C-alpha positions as CSV (number, residue, x, y, z in Angstrom):
1,M,-7.6,6.8,15.3
2,T,-6.1,6.0,12.0
3,I,-4.4,3.0,10.4
4,D,-2.7,2.8,7.3
5,K,-6.6,-0.6,5.4
6,K,5.1,7.4,-19.4
7,N,3.7,7.2,-21.8
8,N,0.2,6.1,-21.5
9,Y,-2.2,4.5,-19.1
10,F,-4.0,1.8,-17.2
11,S,-3.0,0.7,-13.7
12,N,-3.1,2.2,-10.4
13,F,-3.6,0.3,-7.2
14,Q,-4.9,0.5,-3.8
15,R,-3.2,0.5,-0.6
16,L,-5.5,0.2,2.4
17,L,-5.2,2.5,5.4
18,I,-7.4,1.9,8.4
19,I,-8.6,4.8,10.5
20,F,-10.1,4.4,13.9
21,L,-12.8,6.9,14.8
22,P,-13.1,9.4,16.2
23,F,-10.3,11.5,14.7
24,L,-8.4,13.7,17.0
25,F,-9.3,17.4,17.0
26,V,-6.0,19.2,17.0
27,S,-5.9,22.7,18.5
28,C,-3.2,25.3,18.1
29,A,-0.2,24.9,20.5
30,Q,3.4,25.7,20.7
31,L,5.9,23.2,19.3
32,P,7.4,21.2,22.2
33,S,11.1,20.8,22.7
34,E,10.9,17.1,22.6
35,L,8.5,14.2,22.0
36,P,8.0,11.2,24.4
37,K,11.3,9.3,24.6
38,Q,11.9,6.9,21.8
39,S,13.3,3.6,23.2
40,L,13.6,2.0,19.8
41,S,16.0,2.7,16.9
42,S,15.1,2.6,13.2
43,Q,17.0,-0.7,12.9
44,T,14.8,-2.4,15.6
45,I,12.3,-5.1,14.6
46,V,9.5,-5.3,17.1
47,P,8.3,-8.9,17.3
48,I,4.6,-9.6,16.9
49,N,2.8,-10.8,20.0
50,K,1.8,-14.2,18.6
51,A,0.1,-15.2,21.8
52,L,-2.7,-12.9,20.6
53,F,-3.7,-15.2,17.7
54,S,-3.4,-18.7,16.2
55,A,-1.2,-18.5,13.1
56,E,-1.8,-22.1,12.2
57,I,-5.6,-21.4,11.7
58,T,-4.9,-19.2,8.7
59,K,-2.9,-20.4,5.6
60,V,-1.3,-17.3,4.0
61,I,-1.2,-17.4,0.3
62,S,2.2,-17.5,-1.3
63,L,3.7,-14.8,-3.6
64,E,3.9,-17.4,-6.4
65,N,0.1,-17.9,-6.2
66,I,-0.6,-14.2,-6.1
67,F,1.1,-13.6,-9.4
68,S,0.1,-16.9,-11.1
69,L,-2.1,-17.3,-14.2
70,S,-3.9,-20.4,-15.4
71,P,-2.4,-22.2,-18.4
72,K,-5.3,-21.0,-20.6
73,Q,-4.7,-17.4,-19.5
74,R,-1.0,-17.6,-20.3
75,E,-1.8,-19.0,-23.7
76,E,-4.3,-16.3,-24.5
77,F,-1.9,-13.5,-23.6
78,I,1.1,-15.1,-25.3
79,A,-0.9,-15.6,-28.5
80,Y,-1.9,-11.9,-28.4
81,H,1.6,-10.8,-27.5
82,D,3.3,-12.8,-30.3
83,K,0.8,-11.5,-32.9
84,Q,1.6,-8.0,-31.9
85,L,5.3,-8.6,-32.3
86,T,4.8,-9.8,-35.9
87,R,3.3,-6.3,-36.5
88,G,6.3,-4.6,-35.2
89,I,4.8,-3.7,-31.8
90,K,7.2,-3.9,-28.9
91,S,6.5,-6.2,-25.9
92,H,5.7,-3.5,-23.3
93,R,3.2,-1.8,-25.7
94,A,1.6,-5.2,-26.5
95,L,1.0,-5.7,-22.8
96,S,-0.4,-2.3,-22.5
97,T,-2.9,-2.7,-25.4
98,F,-3.9,-6.2,-24.0
99,L,-4.8,-4.6,-20.8
100,Q,-6.4,-1.6,-22.5
101,N,-8.7,-3.9,-24.5
102,R,-9.7,-5.8,-21.3
103,L,-10.3,-2.6,-19.3
104,S,-13.1,-1.5,-21.6
105,S,-15.2,-4.1,-19.8
106,F,-13.2,-4.3,-16.6
107,T,-15.4,-3.8,-13.5
108,Y,-14.0,-1.7,-10.7
109,Y,-14.5,-3.8,-7.6
110,G,-13.3,-3.2,-4.0
111,E,-11.8,-6.6,-3.3
112,T,-8.1,-7.3,-3.7
113,L,-7.8,-10.3,-6.1
114,V,-4.9,-12.4,-7.2
115,A,-3.9,-12.2,-10.9
116,E,-5.7,-15.4,-12.0
117,K,-9.0,-14.4,-10.4
118,A,-8.8,-10.7,-11.6
119,M,-8.3,-11.9,-15.2
120,R,-10.9,-14.6,-15.0
121,L,-13.6,-12.4,-13.5
122,N,-12.5,-9.3,-15.3
123,K,-12.8,-7.2,-12.2
124,G,-10.9,-6.0,-9.2
125,N,-9.6,-2.9,-7.4
126,C,-6.5,-1.0,-8.4
127,M,-4.2,-3.3,-6.5
128,S,-5.8,-6.3,-8.4
129,L,-5.0,-4.5,-11.7
130,A,-1.4,-3.9,-10.6
131,I,-1.0,-7.6,-9.6
132,L,-2.4,-8.7,-13.0
133,T,-0.1,-6.3,-14.8
134,T,2.9,-7.7,-12.9
135,A,1.8,-11.3,-13.6
136,L,1.6,-10.6,-17.4
137,A,4.9,-8.9,-17.4
138,K,6.5,-12.0,-15.7
139,V,5.1,-14.2,-18.5
140,I,7.1,-12.3,-21.2
141,G,10.1,-11.3,-19.0
142,L,9.4,-7.6,-18.8
143,E,10.7,-5.5,-15.9
144,V,8.2,-3.4,-13.9
145,S,8.4,-0.9,-11.1
146,Y,6.0,1.0,-8.9
147,R,5.5,4.5,-7.8
148,E,3.2,6.2,-5.4
149,V,1.2,9.3,-6.4
150,N,-0.7,11.9,-4.4
151,S,-4.3,11.7,-5.5
152,L,-7.7,12.1,-3.9
153,P,-8.3,9.1,-1.5
154,I,-11.4,7.0,-1.4
155,F,-12.9,6.3,2.0
156,E,-15.1,3.4,3.2
157,K,-16.5,3.5,6.7
158,H,-17.1,0.2,8.5
159,N,-18.4,0.7,12.1
160,N,-15.5,2.4,13.9
161,L,-13.0,1.7,11.0
162,I,-12.4,3.7,7.9
163,L,-10.6,2.3,4.9
164,S,-8.7,4.8,2.8
165,A,-7.3,3.9,-0.6
166,S,-4.1,5.5,-1.8
167,H,-2.7,5.3,-5.3
168,V,0.3,3.6,-6.9
169,Q,1.1,3.3,-10.5
170,T,2.8,0.4,-12.3
171,I,5.4,1.1,-15.0
172,I,6.3,-1.5,-17.6
173,Y,9.7,-0.9,-19.3
174,D,10.8,-1.1,-22.9
175,A,13.1,-4.2,-22.9
176,D,14.7,-3.1,-26.2
177,F,16.0,0.2,-24.9
178,I,19.8,0.6,-25.1
179,P,21.0,3.7,-23.4
180,D,23.6,5.9,-25.2
181,E,26.7,6.1,-23.0
182,I,27.1,9.9,-23.7
183,M,23.5,10.7,-22.8
184,Y,21.9,11.2,-19.3
185,Y,18.4,9.8,-18.8
186,L,16.0,10.9,-16.2
187,S,14.1,7.6,-16.6
188,R,13.9,4.7,-19.0
189,P,11.3,4.5,-21.7
190,G,8.2,2.8,-20.3
191,I,4.4,2.9,-20.1
192,V,2.5,3.8,-17.0
193,I,-0.4,1.5,-16.4
194,D,-3.2,3.4,-14.6
195,Y,-6.9,3.0,-14.0
196,F,-7.8,6.6,-13.9
197,P,-5.0,8.8,-15.4
198,N,-5.3,12.3,-13.9
199,S,-3.2,15.4,-14.7
200,S,-3.6,16.5,-11.1
201,N,-1.8,13.4,-9.7
202,R,1.7,14.1,-8.5
203,V,4.4,11.4,-8.1
204,S,5.3,11.0,-4.5
205,K,7.9,8.2,-4.2
206,I,9.2,5.0,-5.7
207,V,7.8,1.8,-4.2
208,S,10.1,-1.1,-4.0
209,T,9.1,-4.6,-5.1
210,N,9.0,-5.8,-1.5
211,E,6.8,-2.9,-0.5
212,F,4.5,-3.6,-3.3
213,E,4.2,-7.2,-2.5
214,S,3.6,-6.4,1.2
215,M,0.7,-4.1,0.1
216,Y,-1.3,-7.2,-1.0
217,Y,-0.9,-8.8,2.4
218,T,-1.7,-5.5,4.1
219,N,-4.9,-5.1,2.1
220,I,-6.0,-8.6,3.1
221,A,-5.1,-8.0,6.7
222,A,-7.1,-4.7,6.7
223,T,-10.1,-6.4,5.2
224,S,-9.9,-9.2,7.7
225,L,-9.8,-6.7,10.5
226,V,-13.0,-5.1,9.2
227,D,-14.6,-8.6,9.0
228,G,-13.6,-9.4,12.6
229,D,-11.2,-12.2,11.6
230,V,-8.3,-11.4,14.0
231,N,-6.3,-14.5,13.2
232,K,-6.3,-13.8,9.5
233,A,-5.6,-10.1,10.0
234,F,-2.5,-11.0,12.2
235,S,-1.3,-13.7,9.9
236,Y,-1.4,-11.5,6.8
237,A,0.1,-8.5,8.7
238,D,2.9,-10.7,9.9
239,K,3.7,-11.7,6.2
240,A,3.5,-8.0,5.2
241,Y,5.9,-7.1,8.0
242,S,8.4,-9.8,6.9
243,L,8.5,-8.3,3.4
244,A,8.6,-4.6,4.4
245,P,9.5,-4.1,8.1
246,Q,10.1,-0.4,7.6
247,S,6.8,0.3,5.9
248,K,4.8,2.8,7.9
249,E,1.5,1.3,6.7
250,V,2.4,-2.1,8.0
251,I,3.8,-0.8,11.3
252,N,0.7,1.3,11.8
253,L,-1.5,-1.7,11.0
254,L,0.3,-3.9,13.5
255,A,0.0,-1.2,16.2
256,V,-3.7,-1.0,15.7
257,L,-4.1,-4.8,15.6
258,H,-2.2,-5.1,18.9
259,R,-4.2,-2.3,20.5
260,R,-7.5,-3.8,19.5
261,A,-6.3,-7.1,20.9
262,G,-5.6,-5.4,24.3
263,D,-1.8,-5.2,24.0
264,D,-1.1,-1.5,24.4
265,V,2.6,-2.1,25.3
266,T,3.5,-3.7,22.0
267,A,1.3,-1.3,20.1
268,E,3.3,1.6,21.6
269,Q,6.5,-0.1,20.6
270,Y,5.3,-0.1,17.0
271,Y,4.4,3.6,17.2
272,Q,7.8,4.4,18.7
273,L,9.5,2.4,16.0
274,A,7.7,4.2,13.3
275,L,8.5,7.6,14.8
276,A,12.1,6.7,15.0
277,E,12.0,5.8,11.3
278,I,9.4,8.2,9.9
279,Y,9.2,11.0,12.5
280,T,6.8,13.2,10.6
281,D,4.0,10.8,9.5
282,I,0.6,12.3,10.2
283,T,-1.3,9.1,10.6
284,L,1.2,7.6,13.0
285,L,1.4,10.7,15.1
286,S,-2.4,11.0,15.5
287,N,-2.8,7.3,16.3
288,Y,0.0,7.5,18.8
289,A,-1.7,10.4,20.5
290,V,-4.9,8.5,20.7
291,L,-3.2,5.6,22.4
292,L,-1.5,7.9,24.9
293,K,-4.8,9.7,25.7
294,S,-6.5,6.4,26.2
295,N,-3.9,5.6,28.9
296,N,-4.4,9.0,30.6
297,R,-0.9,10.2,29.5
298,E,-2.2,13.6,28.6
299,D,1.0,15.5,28.7
300,E,2.8,13.1,26.4
301,A,-0.2,13.0,24.0
302,Q,-0.2,16.8,23.9
303,Q,3.5,16.8,22.9
304,V,2.6,14.5,20.0
305,I,-0.4,16.7,19.0
306,D,1.8,19.8,19.1
307,R,4.3,18.1,16.8
308,L,1.5,17.1,14.5
309,E,0.4,20.7,14.1
310,E,3.8,21.8,12.9
311,L,4.3,19.2,10.2
312,D,4.9,20.4,6.7
313,D,3.5,17.5,4.7
314,P,3.4,18.3,0.9
315,N,0.6,15.8,0.3
316,P,-2.7,17.6,0.9
317,Y,-4.7,14.4,1.1
318,H,-3.0,13.4,4.3
319,W,-4.5,16.5,5.9
320,L,-7.8,15.9,4.2
321,E,-7.9,12.5,6.0
322,Q,-7.4,14.2,9.3
323,A,-10.1,16.8,8.5
324,I,-12.6,14.1,7.8
């Protein structure tokens, strides 16, 4: 079963997807006329069953602390930035070269770190780099955005869970750009910050700020689930859900958390919510089928599997995950 643990370069980040094993083997079948009835609308917010964990045990880190830098780190960056400005370098390019200089000795590390720790230790995964990029941009008032790209995922197996990393790029924008009123622009001038730029990567979708922020909490929740810390996993998933209640990764994570805690009823509500909102998501469909099978609802599970076979998902790596 699966859960979802422009110019130039340097920042992609990781979004963890969690995958329960074994994967479903999907055989050929005719497309059904309908799936199991959806009792939830896309506007529904399914409440977390907080009786399953103790929220007060875990103190969830604030957004402010995620993107905070130490006074010394701020001074180091501002000194570098201001020196670049005196040379005629624009702010967004100064930030890019600051990161480029650091990344020559930056160690790729699987843990998701806050900005201060990533800069102090000079290491972190892709999400850590995106957080650090955002923190530096905040210091000098630059605007950033995020976009997801289709790229080869990285898998880690932990007992009956698999963590799969997907890829998001950070874009820092030229603050001095003034659009010409008679011109039409496809995008504003900016620099893509990316760990491993690859010409085979294809832009998938824009990621909102709330979705990006929720990804940090989702990562920590996924890691906590692997570590067996259910209280922390639920607490961080709850925060992620409050930031991005329509995120299929967060919804899927909550479904798996509830199922592992023995609450199949709430887990199914999350799958139904996700299907009402994102009807053709491969991970959600396969996970929902697993839940239905585990409750001996074979006919309903087969309907979901049949629908899965007929999907036309343009991202080949979603299918690669299912093959693995």
